[in-house]
DODO-936640 format. One record per residue (C-alpha): residue number from 0; x, y, z. Coordinates in steps of 0.2 Angstrom, whole numbers, plus 2048, in hexadecimal, padded with zeros to 3 digits. Layout:
BEGIN
{NUM, {X, Y, Z}},
...
# end
This chain:
BEGIN
{0, {B83, E5E, 34D}},
{1, {B7D, E68, 35C}},
{2, {B70, E75, 35B}},
{3, {B7C, E82, 361}},
{4, {B88, E7E, 353}},
{5, {B7A, E7E, 346}},
{6, {B74, E8F, 34C}},
{7, {B86, E96, 34B}},
{8, {B87, E8F, 339}},
{9, {B76, E96, 334}},
{10, {B78, EA7, 33D}},
{11, {B8A, EAB, 339}},
{12, {B93, EA0, 32D}},
{13, {B86, E9F, 31F}},
{14, {B83, EB2, 31E}},
{15, {B95, EB6, 31E}},
{16, {B9A, EA9, 312}},
{17, {B8C, EAD, 306}},
{18, {B91, EC0, 306}},
{19, {BA3, EBC, 303}},
{20, {BA0, EB0, 2F5}},
{21, {B94, EBC, 2ED}},
{22, {BA1, ECA, 2ED}},
{23, {BAD, EBE, 2E5}},
{24, {BA0, EB8, 2D8}},
{25, {B98, EC8, 2D3}},
{26, {BA8, ED4, 2D4}},
{27, {BA9, ED6, 2C1}},
{28, {B97, ED5, 2BC}},
{29, {B90, EE3, 2B1}},
{30, {B7E, EDE, 2B0}},
{31, {B70, EE6, 2BB}},
{32, {B63, EDD, 2C6}},
{33, {B54, EE9, 2CA}},
{34, {B5F, EF8, 2C6}},
{35, {B6E, EF3, 2D2}},
{36, {B7E, EEB, 2CD}},
{37, {B7E, ED8, 2D2}},
{38, {B8A, EDB, 2E0}},
{39, {B80, EE8, 2E9}},
{40, {B70, EDE, 2E6}},
{41, {B78, ECF, 2EE}},
{42, {B7E, ED8, 2FD}},
{43, {B6D, EE1, 300}},
{44, {B65, ED0, 2FE}},
{45, {B6F, EC9, 30B}},
{46, {B6A, ED7, 317}},
{47, {B59, ECF, 318}},
{48, {B5F, EBD, 316}},
{49, {B6B, EBF, 325}},
{50, {B5D, EC5, 330}},
{51, {B53, EB5, 32B}},
{52, {B63, EAB, 32F}},
{53, {B66, EB3, 340}},
{54, {B53, EB1, 345}},
{55, {B54, E9F, 341}},
{56, {B64, E9D, 34A}},
{57, {B5D, EA6, 359}},
{58, {B4D, E9A, 359}},
{59, {B58, E8B, 358}},
{60, {B63, E91, 367}},
{61, {B54, E97, 371}},
{62, {B4D, E85, 370}},
{63, {B5E, E7F, 377}},
{64, {B5D, E8B, 386}},
{65, {B4B, E86, 38A}},
{66, {B50, E74, 38B}},
{67, {B5C, E78, 39A}},
# end
């Protein structure tokens, strides 16, 4: 697996799939997490986790460009 594909996987596919699967999983939930419905909590959580994923992907891809 090349670093470029790995950075695409980490930066784009994982956050997208996680949000979509969370929407599917939490759509009928009635409990609350820290005062939010679980679906809203999941989407807000992925705002921050997506930032971490994109930063990691950028660092991996940056190393690939430095090798050239």
